[in-house]
Backbone as a printed PyTorch tensor [residue, N CA C, xyz], in Angstrom:
tensor([[[ 77.7870, 123.5090,  88.7940],
         [ 77.7990, 123.0350,  90.1810],
         [ 76.8800, 121.7980,  90.4520]],

        [[ 75.7690, 121.7610,  89.7050],
         [ 74.7810, 120.6870,  89.8770],
         [ 75.2490, 119.3650,  89.3010]],

        [[ 76.3440, 119.4160,  88.5210],
         [ 76.8230, 118.1620,  87.9650],
         [ 78.3750, 117.9940,  88.2500]],

        [[ 78.8300, 118.7000,  89.2530],
         [ 80.3220, 118.5990,  89.5750],
         [ 80.4590, 117.5130,  90.6240]],

        [[ 80.1100, 116.2700,  90.2820],
         [ 80.2740, 115.1620,  91.1530],
         [ 81.7690, 114.7560,  91.2680]],

        [[ 82.1290, 113.9190,  92.2210],
         [ 83.4160, 113.3620,  92.3610],
         [ 83.6190, 112.3760,  91.2170]],

        [[ 84.6280, 112.5760,  90.3530],
         [ 84.9320, 111.6780,  89.2480],
         [ 86.1900, 110.8970,  89.5460]],

        [[ 86.0300, 109.5600,  89.5950],
         [ 87.1700, 108.7390,  89.9800],
         [ 87.7590, 107.7960,  88.8690]],

        [[ 87.1090, 107.8540,  87.7500],
         [ 87.5730, 107.0550,  86.5820],
         [ 87.9360, 108.0290,  85.4420]],

        [[ 89.1600, 107.8410,  84.9160],
         [ 89.6050, 108.7430,  83.9010],
         [ 90.0820, 108.0070,  82.6280]],

        [[ 89.9690, 108.6860,  81.5170],
         [ 90.4700, 108.1610,  80.2800],
         [ 91.9990, 108.3530,  80.3410]],

        [[ 92.7030, 107.5950,  79.5060],
         [ 94.1440, 107.6390,  79.4590],
         [ 94.6760, 108.9350,  78.7800]],

        [[ 93.7400, 109.6550,  78.1710],
         [ 94.1040, 110.8490,  77.4140],
         [ 94.6700, 111.9150,  78.4090]],

        [[ 95.8580, 112.4770,  78.0560],
         [ 96.5000, 113.4130,  78.9550],
         [ 95.7150, 114.7720,  79.0040]],

        [[ 95.9560, 115.4930,  80.0760],
         [ 95.3340, 116.8200,  80.2130],
         [ 96.3290, 117.8890,  79.7050]],

        [[ 95.9610, 118.6180,  78.6670],
         [ 96.9510, 119.6820,  78.2480],
         [ 97.2720, 120.7440,  79.3520]],

        [[ 98.4620, 121.1600,  79.2640],
         [ 98.8790, 122.1360,  80.3540],
         [ 98.0070, 123.3730,  80.3730]],

        [[ 97.5480, 123.8490,  79.1470],
         [ 96.7630, 125.0800,  79.1370],
         [ 95.3920, 124.8410,  79.8310]],

        [[ 94.8500, 123.6310,  79.7360],
         [ 93.6190, 123.3110,  80.4140],
         [ 93.8400, 123.2550,  81.9450]],

        [[ 94.9300, 122.5800,  82.3140],
         [ 95.1900, 122.4740,  83.7560],
         [ 95.5210, 123.8420,  84.3020]],

        [[ 96.1770, 124.7350,  83.5580],
         [ 96.4740, 126.0790,  84.0080],
         [ 95.2140, 126.9150,  84.3520]],

        [[ 94.0930, 126.7020,  83.5270],
         [ 92.9030, 127.3880,  83.7870],
         [ 92.3610, 127.0540,  85.1910]],

        [[ 92.5000, 125.7200,  85.5330],
         [ 91.9650, 125.3340,  86.7920],
         [ 92.8880, 125.8520,  87.8790]],

        [[ 94.1270, 125.8860,  87.7240],
         [ 95.0400, 126.4600,  88.7380],
         [ 94.7840, 127.9890,  88.9230]],

        [[ 94.5580, 128.6320,  87.7790],
         [ 94.2860, 130.0710,  87.8440],
         [ 92.9930, 130.3150,  88.5830]],

        [[ 92.0060, 129.5200,  88.3070],
         [ 90.7530, 129.6570,  89.0080],
         [ 90.9380, 129.4800,  90.5020]],

        [[ 91.8200, 128.4790,  90.8610],
         [ 92.0300, 128.2500,  92.3210],
         [ 92.6670, 129.4930,  92.9560]],

        [[ 93.5260, 130.0980,  92.1910],
         [ 94.2590, 131.3150,  92.7140],
         [ 93.3430, 132.5280,  92.8520]],

        [[ 92.1450, 132.4630,  92.2990],
         [ 91.1970, 133.5810,  92.3540],
         [ 90.2910, 133.4450,  93.6100]],

        [[ 90.4260, 132.3390,  94.3730],
         [ 89.5650, 132.1580,  95.5470],
         [ 89.8590, 133.1990,  96.7060]],

        [[ 88.8260, 133.3630,  97.5130],
         [ 89.0620, 134.2750,  98.6490],
         [ 89.8450, 133.5940,  99.6970]],

        [[ 90.4960, 134.3700, 100.5940],
         [ 91.2970, 133.8590, 101.7350],
         [ 91.2860, 134.9340, 102.7660]],

        [[ 91.5670, 134.4730, 104.0350],
         [ 91.5470, 135.3820, 105.1100],
         [ 92.4820, 136.5730, 104.9280]],

        [[ 92.0140, 137.7590, 105.0160],
         [ 92.8460, 138.9840, 104.8130],
         [ 93.5210, 139.0260, 103.4190]],

        [[ 93.0190, 138.2100, 102.4870],
         [ 93.5700, 138.0860, 101.1550],
         [ 95.0350, 137.6800, 101.2370]],

        [[ 95.3890, 136.8820, 102.2670],
         [ 96.7350, 136.4110, 102.4570],
         [ 97.2290, 135.4240, 101.4530]],

        [[ 96.2820, 134.7690, 100.8170],
         [ 96.5540, 133.7660,  99.7310],
         [ 97.6830, 132.8410, 100.2110]],

        [[ 97.4790, 132.1540, 101.4060],
         [ 98.5030, 131.2960, 102.0260],
         [ 98.5410, 129.9550, 101.4930]],

        [[ 98.6080, 129.8340, 100.1070],
         [ 98.4980, 128.5180,  99.4410],
         [ 99.6020, 128.2450,  98.5190]],

        [[ 99.7510, 127.0540,  98.2200],
         [100.7280, 126.5210,  97.1430],
         [100.1290, 125.2920,  96.5250]],

        [[ 99.9820, 125.2830,  95.2080],
         [ 99.4020, 124.2100,  94.4910],
         [100.4970, 123.3950,  93.7900]],

        [[100.7390, 122.2410,  94.1870],
         [101.8810, 121.3940,  93.6900],
         [101.3430, 120.3760,  92.6550]],

        [[101.6730, 120.5510,  91.3900],
         [101.3440, 119.6180,  90.3910],
         [102.4380, 118.5030,  90.3700]],

        [[101.9970, 117.2730,  90.6510],
         [102.9190, 116.1590,  90.8010],
         [103.0250, 115.3090,  89.5270]],

        [[104.2240, 115.2980,  88.9460],
         [104.3990, 114.5490,  87.7610],
         [105.5870, 113.5680,  87.9040]],

        [[106.4270, 113.6650,  88.9270],
         [107.4860, 112.7590,  89.2160],
         [107.0040, 111.2890,  89.3050]],

        [[107.6230, 110.3700,  88.5850],
         [107.1630, 109.0240,  88.6870],
         [107.4190, 108.4440,  90.0670]],

        [[108.5350, 108.9270,  90.7340],
         [108.7930, 108.4480,  92.0590],
         [107.7260, 108.8360,  93.0300]],

        [[107.3300, 110.1190,  92.9490],
         [106.2810, 110.6430,  93.8100],
         [104.9520, 109.9340,  93.5170]],

        [[104.6370, 109.6670,  92.2670],
         [103.4340, 108.9920,  91.8370],
         [103.3790, 107.5740,  92.4370]],

        [[104.5460, 106.9350,  92.4800],
         [104.6120, 105.5760,  92.9800],
         [104.2950, 105.5840,  94.5350]],

        [[104.8500, 106.5840,  95.2060],
         [104.5940, 106.7380,  96.6390],
         [103.0750, 106.9280,  96.9010]],

        [[102.4710, 107.8010,  96.0540],
         [101.0300, 108.0870,  96.2150],
         [100.1980, 106.8600,  95.8700]],

        [[100.5530, 106.0620,  94.8760],
         [ 99.8200, 104.8570,  94.5610],
         [ 99.8620, 103.8900,  95.7970]],

        [[101.0020, 103.7800,  96.3790],
         [101.0580, 102.8440,  97.6080],
         [100.2140, 103.4120,  98.7150]],

        [[100.1990, 104.7230,  98.8450],
         [ 99.3880, 105.3570,  99.9070],
         [ 97.8850, 105.1650,  99.6020]],

        [[ 97.4850, 105.2950,  98.3500],
         [ 96.1570, 105.1680,  97.9570],
         [ 95.6580, 103.7660,  98.2620]],

        [[ 96.4600, 102.7560,  97.9540],
         [ 96.0580, 101.3660,  98.2070],
         [ 95.9720, 101.0880,  99.6600]],

        [[ 96.8970, 101.6250, 100.4330],
         [ 96.8360, 101.5160, 101.8220],
         [ 95.5410, 102.1180, 102.4040]],

        [[ 95.1900, 103.2690, 101.8650],
         [ 93.9790, 103.9450, 102.2790],
         [ 92.7810, 103.0460, 102.1070]],

        [[ 92.7540, 102.4180, 100.9400],
         [ 91.5840, 101.5490, 100.6310],
         [ 91.4640, 100.4100, 101.6350]],

        [[ 92.6610,  99.8620, 101.9150],
         [ 92.6010,  98.6940, 102.9110],
         [ 92.1280,  99.1840, 104.2610]],

        [[ 92.5570, 100.3560, 104.6930],
         [ 92.1530, 100.8880, 106.0040],
         [ 90.5730, 101.1850, 105.9250]],

        [[ 90.1270, 101.7020, 104.8390],
         [ 88.7140, 102.0350, 104.6700],
         [ 87.8010, 100.7950, 104.7120]],

        [[ 88.2440,  99.8350, 103.9950],
         [ 87.5690,  98.5450, 103.9870],
         [ 87.3480,  97.9960, 105.2990]],

        [[ 88.4410,  98.0080, 106.1250],
         [ 88.3100,  97.5280, 107.4880],
         [ 87.5380,  98.4340, 108.4670]],

        [[ 87.8040,  99.7080, 108.3300],
         [ 87.0950, 100.6240, 109.2710],
         [ 85.5930, 100.6800, 109.0110]],

        [[ 85.1920, 100.7450, 107.7400],
         [ 83.7710, 100.9010, 107.4330],
         [ 83.0760,  99.5060, 107.2720]],

        [[ 83.9490,  98.4030, 107.3070],
         [ 83.3990,  97.0400, 107.0350],
         [ 82.7400,  96.9330, 105.7200]],

        [[ 83.4370,  97.4540, 104.6770],
         [ 82.8730,  97.5160, 103.3300],
         [ 82.6920,  96.1240, 102.7230]],

        [[ 81.6140,  95.7310, 102.1910],
         [ 81.4390,  94.4380, 101.6290],
         [ 82.1600,  94.2310, 100.3000]],

        [[ 82.4080,  93.0070,  99.9050],
         [ 82.9520,  92.7130,  98.6410],
         [ 81.8310,  92.9550,  97.5940]],

        [[ 82.1180,  93.5580,  96.4360],
         [ 81.1380,  93.8900,  95.4700],
         [ 81.1260,  92.9250,  94.2990]],

        [[ 80.0340,  92.3720,  93.9570],
         [ 79.9760,  91.4730,  92.7860],
         [ 80.2730,  92.2660,  91.5120]],

        [[ 80.8830,  91.6270,  90.5450],
         [ 81.2890,  92.3570,  89.3300],
         [ 79.9930,  92.7760,  88.5510]],

        [[ 78.9490,  92.0380,  88.7390],
         [ 77.7630,  92.3760,  87.9550],
         [ 76.6980,  93.1830,  88.7630]],

        [[ 77.0420,  93.5420,  89.9620],
         [ 76.1410,  94.3130,  90.7970],
         [ 75.9080,  95.6970,  90.1530]],

        [[ 74.6490,  96.1650,  90.0200],
         [ 74.4570,  97.4270,  89.2800],
         [ 73.7320,  98.4620,  90.1280]],

        [[ 73.5400,  98.1930,  91.3820],
         [ 72.9120,  99.1410,  92.2750],
         [ 73.8330, 100.3840,  92.5410]],

        [[ 73.2710, 101.5360,  92.9330],
         [ 74.2390, 102.7240,  93.0350],
         [ 75.3450, 102.5240,  94.0820]],

        [[ 75.0580, 101.9040,  95.2110],
         [ 76.0880, 101.6910,  96.2360],
         [ 77.2490, 100.8170,  95.6780]],

        [[ 76.8770,  99.7810,  94.9660],
         [ 77.9330,  98.9030,  94.4150],
         [ 78.7620,  99.5960,  93.3050]],

        [[ 78.1310, 100.4120,  92.5070],
         [ 78.8340, 101.1980,  91.5280],
         [ 79.8070, 102.2050,  92.1730]],

        [[ 79.3920, 102.7710,  93.2380],
         [ 80.2720, 103.7580,  93.9370],
         [ 81.4740, 102.9910,  94.5200]],

        [[ 81.1410, 101.8530,  95.1810],
         [ 82.2950, 101.0920,  95.8260],
         [ 83.3000, 100.6450,  94.8040]],

        [[ 82.7480, 100.2070,  93.6240],
         [ 83.6870,  99.7810,  92.5540],
         [ 84.5860, 100.8790,  92.0500]],

        [[ 83.9400, 102.0180,  91.8700],
         [ 84.6420, 103.1850,  91.4480],
         [ 85.7460, 103.6250,  92.4380]],

        [[ 85.3560, 103.5750,  93.7090],
         [ 86.3880, 103.8860,  94.7650],
         [ 87.5010, 102.9170,  94.7630]],

        [[ 87.1750, 101.6380,  94.6360],
         [ 88.3010, 100.6260,  94.6420],
         [ 89.2080, 100.8080,  93.4980]],

        [[ 88.6770, 101.0890,  92.3020],
         [ 89.4390, 101.2230,  91.0920],
         [ 90.2370, 102.5830,  91.2450]],

        [[ 89.6670, 103.5780,  91.8050],
         [ 90.3150, 104.9020,  91.9410],
         [ 91.6040, 104.7140,  92.8720]],

        [[ 91.4120, 103.9930,  93.8980],
         [ 92.6080, 103.8590,  94.8690],
         [ 93.5630, 102.8420,  94.3850]],

        [[ 93.1390, 101.8670,  93.4990],
         [ 94.1250, 100.9790,  92.9200],
         [ 94.9880, 101.6640,  91.8630]],

        [[ 94.3000, 102.5370,  91.0810],
         [ 95.0560, 103.3310,  90.0790],
         [ 95.9890, 104.3060,  90.7850]],

        [[ 95.4440, 104.9930,  91.8810],
         [ 96.2410, 105.9130,  92.6640],
         [ 96.9760, 106.9400,  91.8930]],

        [[ 98.2930, 106.9680,  92.0100],
         [ 99.1240, 108.0040,  91.3780],
         [ 99.2310, 107.9780,  89.9050]],

        [[ 98.5960, 106.9150,  89.3250],
         [ 98.5980, 106.8690,  87.8050],
         [ 97.4630, 107.7010,  87.1600]],

        [[ 96.7440, 108.3820,  88.0260],
         [ 95.7120, 109.3400,  87.4670],
         [ 96.4300, 110.3080,  86.5500]],

        [[ 95.7300, 110.8070,  85.5190],
         [ 96.3290, 111.7160,  84.5200],
         [ 97.0920, 112.8710,  85.1770]],

        [[ 96.4720, 113.5220,  86.1820],
         [ 97.0660, 114.6000,  86.8880],
         [ 96.8420, 114.5350,  88.3620]],

        [[ 97.7940, 114.9750,  89.1390],
         [ 97.7180, 115.0330,  90.6430],
         [ 98.0440, 116.4310,  91.0730]],

        [[ 97.2320, 117.0100,  91.9520],
         [ 97.5140, 118.4020,  92.4370],
         [ 97.3530, 118.3370,  94.0210]],

        [[ 98.4290, 118.6440,  94.5830],
         [ 98.4650, 118.7810,  96.0860],
         [ 98.2150, 120.1930,  96.5320]],

        [[ 97.2580, 120.4230,  97.3530],
         [ 96.8970, 121.7310,  97.8920],
         [ 97.5270, 121.9450,  99.2460]],

        [[ 98.4020, 122.9270,  99.4240],
         [ 99.1520, 123.1900, 100.6980],
         [ 98.7310, 124.5130, 101.2080]],

        [[ 98.6780, 124.6870, 102.5080],
         [ 98.3430, 125.9440, 103.1710],
         [ 99.2770, 126.2980, 104.2950]],

        [[ 99.5760, 127.5490, 104.4020],
         [100.4280, 127.9540, 105.5210],
         [ 99.5660, 128.5970, 106.6440]],

        [[ 99.4420, 127.9060, 107.7860],
         [ 98.5950, 128.4220, 108.8350],
         [ 98.8910, 129.8280, 109.1920]],

        [[ 97.8430, 130.5680, 109.3410],
         [ 98.0020, 131.9870, 109.7290],
         [ 97.8820, 132.1360, 111.2460]],

        [[ 98.6750, 133.0300, 111.7370],
         [ 98.7810, 133.1920, 113.2290],
         [ 97.3850, 133.4480, 113.8030]],

        [[ 97.1910, 132.7600, 114.9040],
         [ 95.8560, 133.0270, 115.6900],
         [ 94.6560, 132.3310, 115.1240]],

        [[ 94.8000, 131.4840, 114.0310],
         [ 93.5830, 130.8490, 113.4320],
         [ 93.5370, 129.3590, 113.8260]],

        [[ 92.3150, 128.8840, 114.0560],
         [ 92.1450, 127.4580, 114.2950],
         [ 92.2340, 126.7130, 112.9650]],

        [[ 92.2900, 125.3970, 113.0350],
         [ 92.3260, 124.5820, 111.8100],
         [ 91.0800, 124.8400, 110.9490]],

        [[ 89.9090, 124.9160, 111.5970],
         [ 88.6860, 125.1630, 110.8980],
         [ 88.7420, 126.5260, 110.1500]],

        [[ 89.2710, 127.5480, 110.8180],
         [ 89.3660, 128.8790, 110.1960],
         [ 90.3870, 128.7660, 109.0650]],

        [[ 91.4830, 128.1200, 109.2540],
         [ 92.4770, 128.0830, 108.1950],
         [ 91.9810, 127.3090, 106.9600]],

        [[ 91.0410, 126.3360, 107.2160],
         [ 90.4410, 125.5920, 106.0350],
         [ 89.7310, 126.5050, 105.1340]],

        [[ 89.2360, 127.6950, 105.6970],
         [ 88.5200, 128.6140, 104.9410],
         [ 89.4150, 129.4380, 103.9590]],

        [[ 90.7040, 129.2860, 104.1520],
         [ 91.7100, 129.9140, 103.2290],
         [ 92.3300, 129.0000, 102.2560]],

        [[ 91.8670, 127.7620, 102.1740],
         [ 92.3500, 126.8060, 101.1510],
         [ 91.2800, 126.1070, 100.3840]],

        [[ 90.1950, 125.7180, 101.1470],
         [ 89.1510, 124.9110, 100.4850],
         [ 88.3240, 125.6530,  99.4730]],

        [[ 88.1770, 127.0290,  99.5890],
         [ 87.5470, 127.7250,  98.4800],
         [ 88.4380, 127.6540,  97.1850]],

        [[ 89.7270, 127.6080,  97.2790],
         [ 90.6320, 127.3940,  96.1710],
         [ 90.4340, 126.0080,  95.5970]],

        [[ 90.2450, 124.9730,  96.3790],
         [ 90.0250, 123.6690,  95.9340],
         [ 88.6970, 123.6550,  95.2260]],

        [[ 87.6200, 124.2590,  95.6960],
         [ 86.3340, 124.2940,  94.9930],
         [ 86.4250, 125.0470,  93.7780]],

        [[ 87.1290, 126.1010,  93.6870],
         [ 87.3230, 126.8760,  92.3940],
         [ 87.9140, 125.9680,  91.3500]],

        [[ 89.0070, 125.2410,  91.8360],
         [ 89.6610, 124.3510,  90.8980],
         [ 88.6700, 123.2770,  90.3710]],

        [[ 87.8830, 122.6910,  91.2830],
         [ 86.9000, 121.6480,  90.8590],
         [ 85.8670, 122.1610,  89.8680]],

        [[ 85.3480, 123.3640,  90.1190],
         [ 84.3750, 123.9890,  89.2390],
         [ 85.0100, 124.3440,  87.8490]],

        [[ 86.2350, 124.7610,  87.8670],
         [ 86.9030, 125.0980,  86.6170],
         [ 87.1880, 123.7840,  85.8010]],

        [[ 87.5210, 122.7230,  86.5190],
         [ 87.7620, 121.4560,  85.8970],
         [ 86.4060, 120.9950,  85.1850]],

        [[ 85.3070, 121.0230,  85.9370],
         [ 84.0250, 120.5890,  85.4120],
         [ 83.6290, 121.3840,  84.2110]],

        [[ 83.8780, 122.7520,  84.2900],
         [ 83.5290, 123.6200,  83.1690],
         [ 84.2640, 123.2250,  81.8680]],

        [[ 85.3670, 122.6400,  81.9860],
         [ 86.1550, 122.2290,  80.8550],
         [ 85.9580, 120.7790,  80.4380]],

        [[ 84.9930, 120.0940,  81.1610],
         [ 84.8120, 118.7130,  80.8310],
         [ 85.6490, 117.7630,  81.6000]],

        [[ 86.5010, 118.2470,  82.4200],
         [ 87.3360, 117.2970,  83.2390],
         [ 86.5790, 116.7590,  84.4630]],

        [[ 87.0820, 115.7070,  85.0420],
         [ 86.5630, 115.1800,  86.2740],
         [ 87.6950, 115.2780,  87.3090]],

        [[ 87.3480, 115.2950,  88.5700],
         [ 88.3490, 115.3750,  89.6730],
         [ 87.7040, 114.8190,  90.9150]],

        [[ 88.5540, 114.4030,  91.8080],
         [ 88.1740, 113.8500,  93.0380],
         [ 89.0960, 114.3400,  94.2510]],

        [[ 88.5360, 114.6770,  95.3270],
         [ 89.3710, 115.0090,  96.5360],
         [ 89.8010, 113.7200,  97.2420]],

        [[ 91.0240, 113.6080,  97.5890],
         [ 91.4560, 112.4670,  98.3370],
         [ 92.2280, 112.9380,  99.5900]],

        [[ 92.4250, 111.9770, 100.5000],
         [ 93.2190, 112.2160, 101.6760],
         [ 94.3750, 111.2170, 101.7610]],

        [[ 94.7550, 110.7150, 100.5300],
         [ 95.8390, 109.6930, 100.4680],
         [ 97.1640, 110.2210, 101.0780]],

        [[ 97.3210, 111.5180, 101.0290],
         [ 98.6030, 112.0010, 101.5440],
         [ 98.8710, 111.7200, 103.0140]],

        [[ 97.7530, 111.3420, 103.7250],
         [ 97.9150, 110.9870, 105.1050],
         [ 98.7590, 109.7970, 105.3630]],

        [[ 98.8780, 108.9040, 104.2970],
         [ 99.6860, 107.6750, 104.4460],
         [101.0760, 107.8290, 103.8360]],

        [[101.4390, 109.0520, 103.3510],
         [102.7620, 109.2290, 102.7500],
         [103.2950, 110.5850, 102.9230]],

        [[102.7510, 111.3170, 103.9820],
         [103.0920, 112.6730, 104.1130],
         [104.6090, 112.9800, 104.3370]],

        [[105.3210, 112.1460, 105.1580],
         [106.7430, 112.3590, 105.3630],
         [107.5160, 112.3970, 104.0130]],

        [[107.1760, 111.3060, 103.1620],
         [107.8540, 111.1650, 101.8780],
         [107.5610, 112.3430, 100.9390]],

        [[106.2670, 112.8220, 100.9760],
         [105.8950, 113.9410, 100.1880],
         [106.6230, 115.2660, 100.6210]],

        [[106.5770, 115.4120, 101.8780],
         [107.1980, 116.6930, 102.4330],
         [108.7470, 116.7220, 102.1290]],

        [[109.4040, 115.5960, 102.2840],
         [110.8040, 115.5480, 102.0750],
         [111.1930, 115.7000, 100.5430]],

        [[110.4080, 114.9940,  99.6950],
         [110.7190, 115.0660,  98.2370],
         [110.3730, 116.3480,  97.5830]],

        [[109.2600, 116.9370,  98.0730],
         [108.8690, 118.2710,  97.4590],
         [109.5650, 119.3720,  98.0830]],

        [[109.9560, 119.2260,  99.3320],
         [110.5880, 120.3510, 100.0580],
         [109.5880, 121.2390, 100.7710]],

        [[108.4390, 120.6490, 101.2250],
         [107.4140, 121.4480, 101.8810],
         [107.8960, 121.9270, 103.2480]],

        [[107.9260, 123.3060, 103.4700],
         [108.4900, 123.7510, 104.7550],
         [107.6420, 123.2460, 105.9420]],

        [[108.2840, 123.1600, 107.0310],
         [107.7180, 122.6130, 108.2530],
         [106.4340, 123.3270, 108.7490]],

        [[106.4050, 124.7100, 108.4050],
         [105.2060, 125.4120, 108.8480],
         [104.0770, 125.4820, 107.8770]],

        [[104.0970, 124.6130, 106.8790],
         [103.0430, 124.4830, 105.9120],
         [102.3480, 123.1160, 106.1890]],

        [[101.0240, 123.1160, 105.8260],
         [100.2480, 121.8500, 105.9940],
         [ 99.6960, 121.4530, 104.5450]],

        [[ 99.4960, 120.1560, 104.4710],
         [ 98.9380, 119.5660, 103.2820],
         [ 97.3890, 119.4610, 103.5720]],

        [[ 96.5660, 120.1220, 102.6940],
         [ 95.1730, 120.1500, 102.9300],
         [ 94.5310, 118.9420, 102.2340]],

        [[ 94.8500, 118.6450, 100.9490],
         [ 94.2550, 117.6420, 100.2310],
         [ 95.0270, 117.3390,  98.9360]],

        [[ 94.7340, 116.1850,  98.3330],
         [ 95.3710, 115.7760,  97.0620],
         [ 94.2280, 115.5510,  96.1100]],

        [[ 94.2540, 116.2010,  94.9480],
         [ 93.1980, 115.9720,  93.9290],
         [ 93.7520, 115.1150,  92.8340]],

        [[ 92.8910, 114.1660,  92.3180],
         [ 93.1780, 113.4730,  91.1290],
         [ 92.3100, 114.1500,  90.0330]],

        [[ 92.8740, 114.2390,  88.8840],
         [ 92.1970, 114.9930,  87.7900],
         [ 92.4040, 114.3380,  86.4320]],

        [[ 91.4000, 114.3040,  85.5760],
         [ 91.5360, 113.7800,  84.2690],
         [ 90.2430, 113.9100,  83.5010]],

        [[ 90.2530, 113.4590,  82.2490],
         [ 88.9710, 113.4600,  81.4750],
         [ 88.1660, 112.3420,  81.8960]],

        [[ 86.9020, 112.6010,  82.2050],
         [ 86.0290, 111.6520,  82.8070],
         [ 85.8280, 110.4870,  81.8410]],

        [[ 85.9210, 109.2800,  82.3780],
         [ 85.6850, 108.0340,  81.5860],
         [ 84.2720, 107.9000,  81.2340]],

        [[ 83.3710, 108.3510,  82.0710],
         [ 81.8930, 108.2050,  81.7950],
         [ 81.2750, 109.5870,  81.5870]],

        [[ 80.0880, 109.6710,  82.0070],
         [ 79.3320, 110.9660,  81.8180],
         [ 79.2250, 111.6580,  83.1300]],

        [[ 79.1800, 112.9890,  83.0840],
         [ 78.8820, 113.7410,  84.3250],
         [ 77.4230, 113.6290,  84.6630]],

        [[ 77.2010, 113.3700,  85.9120],
         [ 75.8150, 113.1040,  86.3000],
         [ 75.3940, 114.1760,  87.3900]],

        [[ 74.0950, 114.4340,  87.4260],
         [ 73.6320, 115.3760,  88.5180],
         [ 74.0150, 114.9020,  89.8980]],

        [[ 74.4070, 115.8190,  90.6930],
         [ 74.7050, 115.5280,  92.1070],
         [ 73.5150, 115.0410,  92.8110]],

        [[ 73.6900, 114.1130,  93.7510],
         [ 72.4960, 113.6880,  94.6370],
         [ 72.7380, 114.3400,  95.9950]],

        [[ 71.7810, 115.1730,  96.4490],
         [ 71.8940, 115.8580,  97.7020],
         [ 70.5790, 115.8410,  98.4210]],

        [[ 70.6010, 116.0620,  99.7030],
         [ 69.4400, 116.1510, 100.5430],
         [ 68.6320, 117.4020, 100.0500]],

        [[ 67.2770, 117.3880, 100.2960],
         [ 66.4680, 118.5310,  99.9150],
         [ 66.9110, 119.7240, 100.7100]],

        [[ 66.7460, 120.9000, 100.2010],
         [ 67.2490, 122.1200, 100.7940],
         [ 66.5120, 122.3580, 102.1840]],

        [[ 65.3590, 121.8030, 102.3250],
         [ 64.6400, 121.9130, 103.6580],
         [ 65.2960, 121.2150, 104.7440]],

        [[ 66.1880, 120.2510, 104.3980],
         [ 66.9900, 119.5620, 105.4260],
         [ 68.3210, 120.1700, 105.6800]],

        [[ 68.7710, 121.0720, 104.8310],
         [ 70.0970, 121.6850, 104.9770],
         [ 70.0260, 123.1430, 105.4220]],

        [[ 68.9310, 123.8010, 105.2300],
         [ 68.8720, 125.2670, 105.5220],
         [ 67.6180, 125.5280, 106.4560]],

        [[ 67.9010, 126.3960, 107.4420],
         [ 66.7630, 126.7250, 108.3220],
         [ 66.7750, 128.2540, 108.5400]],

        [[ 65.6400, 128.6850, 109.1530],
         [ 65.5100, 130.1120, 109.4210],
         [ 65.4030, 130.3770, 110.9670]],

        [[ 66.3380, 131.0800, 111.3500],
         [ 66.4330, 131.4400, 112.8610],
         [ 66.5880, 130.2940, 113.7740]],

        [[ 65.8450, 129.2830, 113.6690],
         [ 65.8940, 128.1640, 114.5880],
         [ 66.3280, 126.8530, 113.8710]],

        [[ 67.1220, 126.0510, 114.6800],
         [ 67.7310, 124.8180, 114.1990],
         [ 66.6820, 123.9250, 113.4950]],

        [[ 65.4790, 123.8730, 113.9940],
         [ 64.4530, 122.9950, 113.5360],
         [ 63.3370, 123.7040, 112.6980]],

        [[ 63.6720, 124.8510, 112.1890],
         [ 62.6570, 125.5480, 111.3520],
         [ 63.1550, 125.5840, 109.9490]],

        [[ 62.7350, 124.6150, 109.1070],
         [ 63.1930, 124.4750, 107.7670],
         [ 63.0390, 125.7030, 106.9110]],

        [[ 63.9780, 125.9520, 106.0170],
         [ 63.8630, 127.0540, 105.0700],
         [ 62.6120, 126.9450, 104.2030]],

        [[ 62.0170, 128.0570, 104.0360],
         [ 60.8400, 128.1480, 103.0750],
         [ 60.8630, 129.4760, 102.4200]],

        [[ 60.6370, 129.5590, 101.0940],
         [ 60.5870, 130.8450, 100.4020],
         [ 59.1490, 131.3720, 100.4210]],

        [[ 58.2720, 130.6280, 100.9830],
         [ 56.8320, 131.1110, 101.0120],
         [ 56.6270, 132.0990, 102.1410]],

        [[ 55.9240, 133.1690, 101.9460],
         [ 55.6680, 134.1120, 102.9720],
         [ 54.6040, 133.6120, 103.8880]],

        [[ 54.7800, 133.7560, 105.2010],
         [ 53.8050, 133.2540, 106.1240],
         [ 52.8530, 134.3650, 106.5260]]])
């Protein structure tokens, strides 16, 4: 968990089906509301669909650059922010040519809000990500489907009452897995009061 960072650069080496199957199986072990398991994991290998996703990924990058006013990054810039921006740009340019693509879909359960429904699909996503990391794979969550959802729904045959939660890119990491960078626990966890930081020390 402490080194399961988002990996956006992959080697050309294919992912064997038995390795990917372990990730899919781990996803299927996730908890869900009432154990309803209202999910479907779509492995995308069609070249036509991959082309659609590539176009959507590149469109996403153009929207992000404009919305966040992202600066152009010099090729020799080596600071952390520049490295992340370069990896993001490369990731979205490669798009659907990532070694594996997995679309996570969920069927909304009656009487649940979108936030509640997310609790029945994103644990499966996290299980997949951890299983991928355990096998040396890298993966990244994307929202590229937002720019090509009608095409995906029509081509895959996704029923109208199902929603697309996310699209994962998956492959053998081109670099090294690094420790995650997170805020200290005292900024994330509190005891009883919003402004009373977590402490394991007895008062």
